[in-house]
OpenMM code with the backbone's topology and positions (N, CA, C; nanometers):
from openmm import Vec3, app, unit

residues = "MET VAL ALA ASP LYS ASN HIS VAL GLY GLY THR ASP ILE LYS ILE ARG PHE ASN ASN LEU CYS ARG GLN PHE GLN GLU SER GLU LYS TYR LEU SER SER SER LEU SER GLY PHE THR ILE PRO ALA ASP GLU ASP ILE ASP TYR GLU ILE THR VAL HIS ASP LYS ARG TYR GLU ALA VAL TYR ALA GLN LEU PRO GLU VAL VAL ASP THR ILE ALA VAL MET GLN SER LEU ILE PRO VAL LEU MET LYS LYS TYR THR VAL GLU GLN ILE SER ASN PRO THR GLU GLU VAL GLN LYS ASP ILE ASN GLU THR ILE ALA THR TYR MET VAL ASP ILE LEU LEU MET ARG GLN VAL TRP PHE SER ILE SER LYS PHE ARG GLY GLU TYR TYR ILE THR MET PHE TYR ASP ASN LYS TYR ASN GLU ALA ASN GLY GLU ASP LEU".split()
positions = [
    Vec3(14.3004, 16.1891, -7.1209),
    Vec3(14.3955, 16.1311, -7.2354),
    Vec3(14.3408, 15.9938, -7.3215),
    Vec3(14.3176, 16.0224, -7.4106),
    Vec3(14.2793, 15.9057, -7.4728),
    Vec3(14.3574, 15.8855, -7.6774),
    Vec3(14.4149, 15.7772, -7.7097),
    Vec3(14.4632, 15.7516, -7.7918),
    Vec3(14.4545, 15.6171, -7.9067),
    Vec3(14.3983, 15.6292, -7.9635),
    Vec3(14.4363, 15.5670, -8.0723),
    Vec3(14.5171, 15.4077, -8.0591),
    Vec3(14.4539, 15.2929, -8.0671),
    Vec3(14.5121, 15.1409, -8.0378),
    Vec3(14.6120, 15.1120, -8.1993),
    Vec3(14.4995, 15.1534, -8.2542),
    Vec3(14.5911, 15.0764, -8.4313),
    Vec3(14.6432, 15.2419, -8.4722),
    Vec3(14.8016, 15.1843, -8.5483),
    Vec3(14.8351, 15.3677, -8.5764),
    Vec3(14.8812, 15.2514, -8.7387),
    Vec3(14.8413, 15.3998, -8.8680),
    Vec3(14.8048, 15.3995, -8.9166),
    Vec3(14.9154, 15.5220, -9.0226),
    Vec3(14.9418, 15.4960, -9.1385),
    Vec3(14.9835, 15.6081, -9.2672),
    Vec3(14.9479, 15.7049, -9.2366),
    Vec3(15.0403, 15.8217, -9.3352),
    Vec3(14.9966, 15.9301, -9.3083),
    Vec3(14.8391, 15.9795, -9.4650),
    Vec3(14.8625, 15.8548, -9.5054),
    Vec3(14.6996, 15.8788, -9.6074),
    Vec3(14.6303, 15.8922, -9.5614),
    Vec3(14.6027, 15.7814, -9.4448),
    Vec3(14.5075, 15.7852, -9.3566),
    Vec3(14.4774, 15.8020, -9.2267),
    Vec3(14.5373, 15.9040, -9.1819),
    Vec3(14.5184, 15.9353, -9.0609),
    Vec3(14.5116, 16.0669, -9.0630),
    Vec3(14.5323, 16.1085, -9.1846),
    Vec3(14.4862, 16.2479, -9.2015),
    Vec3(14.3014, 16.2252, -9.2705),
    Vec3(14.3009, 16.1369, -9.3070),
    Vec3(14.1202, 16.1470, -9.3252),
    Vec3(14.0758, 16.0861, -9.2253),
    Vec3(14.0707, 16.0855, -9.0705),
    Vec3(14.0570, 16.0537, -8.9707),
    Vec3(14.0807, 16.1452, -8.9115),
    Vec3(14.1879, 16.2456, -8.8959),
    Vec3(14.2103, 16.3437, -8.8047),
    Vec3(14.1024, 16.4599, -8.8929),
    Vec3(14.1007, 16.4612, -9.0255),
    Vec3(13.9713, 16.5070, -9.0831),
    Vec3(13.8570, 16.4891, -9.0603),
    Vec3(13.8154, 16.3733, -9.0222),
    Vec3(13.6855, 16.3083, -8.9937),
    Vec3(13.6827, 16.3807, -8.8905),
    Vec3(13.7559, 16.3907, -8.7325),
    Vec3(13.7066, 16.3804, -8.6251),
    Vec3(13.6930, 16.5395, -8.5856),
    Vec3(13.7592, 16.6419, -8.7094),
    Vec3(13.7408, 16.8000, -8.7252),
    Vec3(13.6188, 16.8413, -8.7651),
    Vec3(13.5546, 16.7196, -8.8137),
    Vec3(13.3684, 16.7714, -8.8977),
    Vec3(13.3587, 16.7465, -8.8234),
    Vec3(13.3419, 16.6054, -8.7428),
    Vec3(13.2267, 16.5926, -8.6101),
    Vec3(13.2161, 16.6138, -8.5507),
    Vec3(13.3475, 16.7382, -8.5021),
    Vec3(13.3271, 16.8662, -8.3504),
    Vec3(13.2460, 16.9581, -8.4391),
    Vec3(13.3187, 16.9976, -8.5884),
    Vec3(13.2333, 17.1139, -8.6379),
    Vec3(13.1065, 17.1315, -8.6392),
    Vec3(13.0528, 17.0204, -8.6743),
    Vec3(12.9083, 17.0406, -8.6908),
    Vec3(12.9087, 16.9720, -8.5681),
    Vec3(12.8991, 16.9391, -8.4247),
    Vec3(12.8239, 16.9123, -8.3067),
    Vec3(12.7863, 17.0531, -8.2715),
    Vec3(12.6430, 17.0785, -8.1454),
    Vec3(12.6648, 17.2044, -8.1210),
    Vec3(12.6794, 17.1829, -7.9878),
    Vec3(12.7306, 17.1022, -7.9439),
    Vec3(12.7831, 17.0656, -7.8623),
    Vec3(12.9457, 17.1306, -7.8415),
    Vec3(13.0127, 17.1903, -7.8903),
    Vec3(13.1555, 17.2384, -7.9139),
    Vec3(13.1510, 17.3472, -7.9900),
    Vec3(13.2488, 17.4196, -7.9725),
    Vec3(13.2980, 17.5905, -8.0487),
    Vec3(13.4429, 17.5424, -8.0978),
    Vec3(13.4190, 17.5562, -8.2207),
    Vec3(13.6243, 17.5589, -8.2777),
    Vec3(13.6440, 17.7178, -8.2215),
    Vec3(13.8325, 17.6830, -8.1704),
    Vec3(13.8769, 17.7468, -8.1465),
    Vec3(14.0108, 17.8825, -8.2751),
    Vec3(13.8652, 17.8187, -8.3694),
    Vec3(13.9749, 17.8417, -8.4825),
    Vec3(13.8236, 17.8762, -8.5746),
    Vec3(13.8414, 17.9949, -8.6248),
    Vec3(13.6909, 18.0376, -8.7629),
    Vec3(13.7071, 17.9765, -8.8493),
    Vec3(13.8324, 17.9184, -8.9106),
    Vec3(13.8522, 17.8696, -9.1155),
    Vec3(13.8409, 17.7113, -9.0312),
    Vec3(13.8660, 17.6689, -8.9375),
    Vec3(13.8593, 17.4935, -8.9214),
    Vec3(14.0043, 17.4952, -8.8904),
    Vec3(14.0104, 17.2762, -8.8876),
    Vec3(14.1498, 17.2596, -8.8218),
    Vec3(14.1461, 17.1443, -8.9185),
    Vec3(14.1123, 17.1411, -9.0542),
    Vec3(14.1052, 17.0414, -9.1607),
    Vec3(14.2369, 17.0279, -9.2221),
    Vec3(14.3106, 16.9480, -9.2801),
    Vec3(14.4133, 16.9428, -9.3567),
    Vec3(14.4054, 16.9145, -9.4945),
    Vec3(14.4689, 17.0140, -9.5918),
    Vec3(14.4132, 17.0278, -9.6817),
    Vec3(14.5106, 16.8782, -9.8259),
    Vec3(14.3446, 16.8178, -9.8555),
    Vec3(14.3784, 16.7153, -9.9863),
    Vec3(14.5381, 16.6765, -10.0139),
    Vec3(14.5781, 16.8095, -10.0392),
    Vec3(14.7453, 16.7759, -10.0883),
    Vec3(14.8051, 16.8027, -10.0340),
    Vec3(14.8393, 16.8069, -9.9195),
    Vec3(14.9344, 16.8108, -9.7922),
    Vec3(14.9533, 16.6849, -9.7683),
    Vec3(15.0669, 16.7338, -9.8061),
    Vec3(15.1874, 16.5459, -9.7677),
    Vec3(15.2354, 16.5304, -9.6098),
    Vec3(15.1641, 16.5444, -9.5287),
    Vec3(15.1836, 16.5213, -9.3660),
    Vec3(15.3311, 16.4607, -9.3315),
    Vec3(15.3730, 16.3401, -9.4074),
    Vec3(15.4337, 16.2931, -9.3599),
    Vec3(15.6530, 16.3897, -9.3468),
    Vec3(15.5965, 16.4119, -9.4797),
    Vec3(15.6685, 16.5607, -9.5608),
    Vec3(15.6811, 16.6189, -9.4371),
    Vec3(15.6265, 16.7299, -9.4186),
    Vec3(15.5416, 16.8422, -9.3311),
    Vec3(15.6120, 16.8288, -9.1903),
    Vec3(15.5927, 16.6758, -9.1213),
    Vec3(15.6218, 16.6458, -8.9700),
    Vec3(15.7480, 16.6669, -8.9837),
    Vec3(15.7862, 16.5460, -9.0964),
    Vec3(15.8967, 16.5138, -9.0773),
    Vec3(16.0443, 16.6331, -9.1546),
    Vec3(15.9992, 16.7562, -9.2107),
    Vec3(16.1219, 16.8072, -9.2228),
    Vec3(16.1181, 16.9490, -9.1602),
    Vec3(15.9549, 17.0113, -9.1317),
    Vec3(15.9450, 17.0998, -9.0931),
    Vec3(15.9364, 17.1490, -8.9358),
    Vec3(15.8749, 16.9809, -8.8863),
    Vec3(15.8428, 16.9058, -8.7614),
    Vec3(15.6783, 16.9622, -8.7031),
    Vec3(15.6318, 16.9796, -8.8129),
    Vec3(15.4800, 17.0752, -8.8123),
    Vec3(15.3926, 17.0015, -8.7246),
    Vec3(15.3133, 17.0156, -8.6321),
    Vec3(15.2459, 16.9851, -8.5737),
    Vec3(15.0620, 16.9980, -8.6328),
    Vec3(15.0081, 16.8726, -8.6013),
    Vec3(14.7970, 16.9070, -8.6383),
    Vec3(14.7542, 16.8666, -8.5522),
    Vec3(14.7398, 16.9897, -8.4809),
    Vec3(14.6206, 16.9391, -8.3784),
    Vec3(14.5088, 17.0222, -8.4158),
    Vec3(14.3340, 16.9867, -8.3312),
    Vec3(14.2321, 17.0864, -8.3016),
    Vec3(14.2044, 17.1147, -8.1750),
    Vec3(14.1642, 17.2561, -8.1384),
    Vec3(14.0991, 17.2629, -7.9989),
    Vec3(13.9848, 17.3390, -8.0253),
    Vec3(13.8483, 17.2654, -7.9483),
    Vec3(13.7029, 17.2542, -7.8885),
    Vec3(13.7168, 17.2932, -7.7552),
    Vec3(13.6246, 17.3978, -7.7821),
    Vec3(13.5339, 17.4250, -7.6481),
    Vec3(13.4337, 17.3136, -7.6211),
    Vec3(13.4355, 17.3554, -7.5041),
    Vec3(13.2959, 17.2241, -7.4498),
    Vec3(13.1724, 17.3165, -7.4267),
    Vec3(13.0733, 17.3492, -7.4989),
    Vec3(12.9639, 17.4245, -7.4548),
    Vec3(12.9008, 17.4127, -7.3167),
    Vec3(12.8641, 17.5149, -7.2467),
    Vec3(12.7203, 17.4869, -7.1148),
    Vec3(12.6395, 17.4129, -7.1886),
    Vec3(12.5659, 17.3065, -7.1027),
    Vec3(12.4205, 17.2710, -7.1457),
    Vec3(12.3609, 17.3772, -7.1906),
    Vec3(12.3174, 17.4791, -7.0199),
    Vec3(12.2163, 17.5859, -6.9258),
    Vec3(12.3713, 17.7401, -6.9282),
    Vec3(12.3342, 17.8552, -6.9546),
    Vec3(12.4294, 17.9785, -6.9494),
    Vec3(12.2722, 17.9834, -6.8424),
    Vec3(12.3229, 17.9814, -6.6944),
    Vec3(12.2309, 18.0410, -6.6231),
    Vec3(12.2540, 18.2155, -6.6187),
    Vec3(12.1747, 18.2869, -6.6670),
    Vec3(12.1764, 18.4011, -6.7447),
    Vec3(12.1829, 18.5700, -6.5215),
    Vec3(12.0934, 18.4070, -6.5303),
    Vec3(12.0933, 18.5034, -6.3324),
    Vec3(12.2425, 18.4742, -6.3198),
    Vec3(12.2697, 18.3447, -6.2896),
    Vec3(12.4063, 18.3086, -6.1652),
    Vec3(12.5019, 18.3627, -6.2255),
    Vec3(12.5933, 18.4517, -6.3665),
    Vec3(12.6257, 18.5083, -6.4635),
    Vec3(12.6586, 18.6369, -6.4231),
    Vec3(12.5837, 18.7177, -6.4113),
    Vec3(12.4934, 18.8571, -6.3842),
    Vec3(12.5796, 18.8420, -6.1495),
    Vec3(12.4885, 18.7355, -6.1364),
    Vec3(12.5962, 18.7823, -5.9597),
    Vec3(12.7308, 18.7451, -5.9095),
    Vec3(12.7426, 18.6705, -6.0394),
    Vec3(12.8745, 18.6920, -5.9738),
    Vec3(12.9405, 18.7952, -6.0365),
    Vec3(12.9404, 18.8117, -6.1303),
    Vec3(13.0090, 18.9798, -6.2243),
    Vec3(12.9547, 19.1166, -6.1152),
    Vec3(12.8065, 19.0939, -6.0654),
    Vec3(12.7842, 19.2876, -5.9500),
    Vec3(12.8714, 19.2247, -5.9466),
    Vec3(12.9492, 19.1437, -5.7881),
    Vec3(13.1042, 19.2123, -5.6651),
    Vec3(13.1991, 19.2963, -5.8013),
    Vec3(13.2686, 19.1830, -5.9227),
    Vec3(13.3874, 19.2566, -6.0077),
    Vec3(13.3280, 19.4005, -6.0246),
    Vec3(13.1782, 19.4097, -6.0633),
    Vec3(13.1862, 19.5338, -6.1642),
    Vec3(13.1078, 19.6441, -6.0256),
    Vec3(13.0709, 19.6463, -5.8946),
    Vec3(13.0796, 19.7172, -5.7761),
    Vec3(13.1958, 19.6875, -5.7345),
    Vec3(13.3117, 19.7212, -5.8095),
    Vec3(13.4476, 19.7821, -5.7256),
    Vec3(13.4758, 19.8581, -5.7834),
    Vec3(13.4438, 19.9002, -5.9642),
    Vec3(13.4988, 19.9814, -6.0467),
    Vec3(13.3833, 20.1266, -6.0472),
    Vec3(13.2505, 20.0346, -6.0192),
    Vec3(13.1649, 20.1463, -6.0758),
    Vec3(13.0655, 20.0862, -5.9620),
    Vec3(12.9602, 20.2836, -5.9565),
    Vec3(12.8627, 20.2698, -5.8186),
    Vec3(12.7567, 20.2188, -5.9331),
    Vec3(12.6839, 20.1873, -5.8001),
    Vec3(12.4374, 20.0818, -5.8375),
    Vec3(12.4634, 20.2196, -5.9863),
    Vec3(12.4379, 20.3469, -5.9247),
    Vec3(12.3759, 20.4435, -6.0164),
    Vec3(12.4315, 20.4168, -6.2060),
    Vec3(12.6132, 20.4258, -6.1676),
    Vec3(12.6791, 20.4176, -6.2936),
    Vec3(12.6662, 20.2735, -6.3888),
    Vec3(12.6119, 20.1899, -6.2906),
    Vec3(12.5710, 20.0752, -6.3748),
    Vec3(12.4043, 20.0477, -6.3953),
    Vec3(12.3845, 20.0901, -6.2946),
    Vec3(12.1496, 20.1324, -6.3550),
    Vec3(12.1962, 20.2446, -6.4734),
    Vec3(12.2547, 20.2944, -6.4839),
    Vec3(12.2835, 20.4075, -6.6061),
    Vec3(12.3864, 20.4469, -6.6466),
    Vec3(12.4474, 20.3205, -6.7127),
    Vec3(12.5976, 20.3239, -6.8017),
    Vec3(12.5590, 20.4490, -6.9207),
    Vec3(12.7393, 20.5056, -6.8909),
    Vec3(12.7118, 20.6272, -6.9784),
    Vec3(12.7722, 20.4888, -7.1106),
    Vec3(12.8914, 20.5113, -7.2794),
    Vec3(12.8939, 20.4735, -7.3486),
    Vec3(12.9939, 20.3801, -7.3413),
    Vec3(13.1224, 20.4485, -7.2326),
    Vec3(13.2457, 20.4344, -7.1715),
    Vec3(13.2044, 20.3033, -7.0753),
    Vec3(13.1007, 20.3131, -6.9987),
    Vec3(13.0819, 20.1852, -6.8754),
    Vec3(13.0254, 20.1065, -6.9648),
    Vec3(12.9449, 20.0722, -6.9925),
    Vec3(12.8789, 19.9650, -7.1377),
    Vec3(12.9725, 19.9067, -7.2327),
    Vec3(13.1028, 19.9719, -7.2668),
    Vec3(13.2222, 19.9387, -7.2985),
    Vec3(13.3203, 19.8258, -7.2339),
    Vec3(13.2424, 19.8797, -7.0943),
    Vec3(13.3528, 19.8060, -6.9690),
    Vec3(13.2969, 19.6514, -6.9584),
    Vec3(13.0943, 19.7432, -6.9025),
    Vec3(13.0457, 19.5906, -6.8435),
    Vec3(13.0355, 19.5015, -6.9902),
    Vec3(13.0109, 19.5339, -7.1015),
    Vec3(13.0312, 19.4423, -7.2557),
    Vec3(13.1629, 19.3554, -7.2052),
    Vec3(13.2702, 19.3974, -7.1965),
    Vec3(13.4152, 19.3248, -7.2055),
    Vec3(13.4461, 19.2619, -7.0960),
    Vec3(13.3725, 19.2950, -6.9783),
    Vec3(13.3764, 19.2305, -6.8462),
    Vec3(13.2672, 19.0718, -6.8201),
    Vec3(13.1928, 19.0999, -6.9276),
    Vec3(13.0853, 19.0141, -6.9841),
    Vec3(13.1750, 18.8838, -7.1164),
    Vec3(13.2092, 18.9864, -7.1375),
    Vec3(13.2565, 18.8664, -7.2829),
    Vec3(13.3867, 18.7638, -7.2178),
    Vec3(13.4302, 18.8356, -7.1379),
    Vec3(13.6024, 18.7769, -6.9907),
    Vec3(13.5134, 18.6946, -6.9425),
    Vec3(13.3910, 18.6644, -6.8994),
    Vec3(13.3769, 18.5916, -6.8223),
    Vec3(13.3038, 18.4700, -6.8801),
    Vec3(13.2738, 18.5347, -7.0590),
    Vec3(13.2108, 18.3923, -7.0937),
    Vec3(13.3404, 18.3233, -7.1603),
    Vec3(13.4425, 18.4018, -7.2237),
    Vec3(13.5553, 18.3093, -7.2317),
    Vec3(13.5764, 18.2254, -7.1126),
    Vec3(13.6135, 18.2692, -7.0166),
    Vec3(13.6752, 18.2080, -6.8999),
    Vec3(13.5507, 18.0716, -6.8941),
    Vec3(13.4666, 18.1216, -6.9562),
    Vec3(13.4157, 17.9672, -6.8403),
    Vec3(13.3767, 17.9095, -7.0005),
    Vec3(13.4092, 17.8937, -7.0951),
    Vec3(13.4315, 17.8382, -7.2583),
    Vec3(13.6127, 17.7093, -7.2239),
    Vec3(13.7237, 17.7911, -7.1798),
    Vec3(13.8533, 17.7709, -7.1641),
    Vec3(13.8358, 17.6450, -6.9918),
    Vec3(13.7235, 17.6378, -6.9350),
    Vec3(13.7085, 17.5103, -6.8435),
    Vec3(13.6938, 17.4304, -6.8438),
    Vec3(13.6433, 17.3704, -6.9961),
    Vec3(13.5436, 17.2294, -7.0536),
    Vec3(13.6430, 17.2314, -7.1982),
    Vec3(13.7917, 17.2064, -7.2659),
    Vec3(13.8571, 17.1852, -7.3802),
    Vec3(13.8137, 17.1045, -7.4493),
    Vec3(13.8457, 17.0467, -7.5477),
    Vec3(13.8751, 16.9169, -7.6179),
    Vec3(14.0160, 16.9588, -7.7350),
    Vec3(14.1026, 16.8614, -7.6793),
    Vec3(14.2308, 16.9084, -7.8172),
    Vec3(14.2074, 16.7444, -7.8383),
    Vec3(14.3070, 16.7834, -7.9575),
    Vec3(14.3396, 16.6311, -8.0332),
    Vec3(14.4792, 16.7023, -8.1312),
    Vec3(14.5204, 16.5795, -8.1478),
    Vec3(14.6687, 16.5978, -8.2199),
    Vec3(14.6857, 16.4892, -8.2798),
    Vec3(14.7712, 16.4635, -8.3896),
    Vec3(14.8271, 16.3909, -8.5037),
    Vec3(14.9824, 16.3089, -8.3951),
    Vec3(15.0105, 16.2266, -8.3504),
    Vec3(15.1344, 16.1694, -8.2882),
    Vec3(15.1574, 16.0689, -8.3844),
    Vec3(15.3001, 16.0442, -8.3871),
    Vec3(15.4039, 15.9618, -8.4448),
    Vec3(15.4804, 15.8568, -8.3639),
    Vec3(15.4279, 15.7538, -8.4257),
    Vec3(15.5301, 15.6523, -8.3120),
    Vec3(15.5933, 15.5189, -8.4344),
    Vec3(15.7376, 15.4713, -8.4369),
    Vec3(15.7770, 15.4268, -8.4894),
    Vec3(15.6788, 15.4373, -8.6780),
    Vec3(15.7190, 15.5411, -8.7142),
    Vec3(15.6773, 15.6050, -8.8555),
    Vec3(15.5215, 15.5845, -8.9249),
    Vec3(15.4705, 15.5220, -8.8012),
    Vec3(15.3562, 15.5038, -8.8716),
    Vec3(15.2461, 15.6743, -8.7690),
    Vec3(15.1699, 15.6678, -8.7546),
    Vec3(15.0922, 15.8023, -8.6967),
    Vec3(14.9456, 15.7597, -8.5687),
    Vec3(14.8792, 15.8059, -8.4918),
    Vec3(14.7745, 15.8025, -8.4560),
    Vec3(14.6980, 15.9387, -8.3809),
    Vec3(14.5901, 15.8761, -8.3269),
    Vec3(14.5020, 16.0208, -8.2811),
    Vec3(14.5113, 16.0343, -8.1981),
    Vec3(14.6126, 16.1290, -8.0680),
    Vec3(14.5832, 16.2225, -7.9328),
    Vec3(14.4610, 16.2591, -7.8797),
    Vec3(14.3731, 16.2496, -7.8339),
    Vec3(14.3140, 16.3174, -7.7428),
    Vec3(14.2921, 16.3677, -7.6235),
    Vec3(14.2159, 16.4838, -7.5759),
    Vec3(14.2536, 16.5344, -7.4330),
    Vec3(14.1325, 16.6034, -7.4636),
    Vec3(14.1016, 16.5526, -7.2678),
    Vec3(13.9675, 16.6300, -7.2556),
    Vec3(14.0232, 16.6725, -7.0920),
    Vec3(14.0269, 16.8151, -7.1201),
    Vec3(14.0712, 16.8925, -7.0191),
    Vec3(13.9397, 17.0003, -6.9164),
    Vec3(13.9218, 16.8966, -6.8629),
    Vec3(13.7687, 16.9538, -6.7610),
    Vec3(13.8682, 17.0470, -6.6161),
    Vec3(13.8532, 17.1722, -6.5820),
    Vec3(13.8987, 17.2373, -6.5144),
    Vec3(13.8161, 17.2619, -6.3504),
    Vec3(13.7149, 17.2367, -6.3710),
    Vec3(13.6071, 17.1622, -6.2576),
    Vec3(13.6394, 17.0375, -6.2153),
    Vec3(13.6756, 16.9568, -6.2414),
    Vec3(13.7011, 16.8635, -6.1955),
    Vec3(13.9222, 16.8281, -6.1763),
    Vec3(13.9750, 16.9547, -6.1654),
    Vec3(14.0834, 16.9907, -6.1303),
    Vec3(14.0823, 17.0022, -5.9479),
    Vec3(14.2266, 16.8461, -5.9463),
    Vec3(14.2415, 16.9038, -5.8430),
    Vec3(14.3597, 16.9904, -5.7593),
    Vec3(14.3471, 17.0903, -5.6643),
    Vec3(14.3808, 17.1687, -5.6330),
    Vec3(14.4521, 17.1321, -5.4808),
    Vec3(14.4938, 17.0682, -5.5072),
    Vec3(14.5200, 16.9950, -5.3785),
    Vec3(14.4568, 16.9971, -5.2265),
    Vec3(14.3704, 16.8967, -5.2609),
    Vec3(14.2909, 16.8632, -5.1381),
    Vec3(14.2135, 16.7266, -5.1759),
    Vec3(14.2935, 16.6930, -5.2996),
    Vec3(14.3022, 16.5009, -5.2806),
    Vec3(14.4346, 16.4629, -5.2924),
    Vec3(14.5799, 16.5233, -5.2637),
    Vec3(14.6845, 16.4295, -5.2355),
    Vec3(14.6956, 16.4006, -5.1371),
] * unit.nanometer
topology = app.Topology()
chain = topology.addChain("A")
for resn in residues:
    res = topology.addResidue(resn, chain)
    for name in ("N", "CA", "C"):
        topology.addAtom(name, app.Element.getBySymbol(name[0]), res)
């Protein structure tokens, strides 16, 4: 996690937040989890929204893998598919089997995207705002072995 050292007012934090959103949206390295984006409208009073409505401003992006090894993906998926289907069914799938195979591949790819996420939010301290940014890399997550 990283956080801005300097705290600013509502107008400045809105500009900072929107600039970060645009940088991530324009980057080929990240995929937004929102089709419409996360920018805050120019006429929105974030001081009011945060104070009165307890609104949270946050954006989430998935870091795309540099290369998708399609052979490795298929090697990972074959055991999963073999539990459901025979080699013949996979080689010559019916429409229903093909649909299930496609859904399995899509789920696997989404799981890959969820492994490395970046998200940031507007935080408030003593009446001023700052950006808090989190990098969640599940590939580096300790699973008890380093305790």
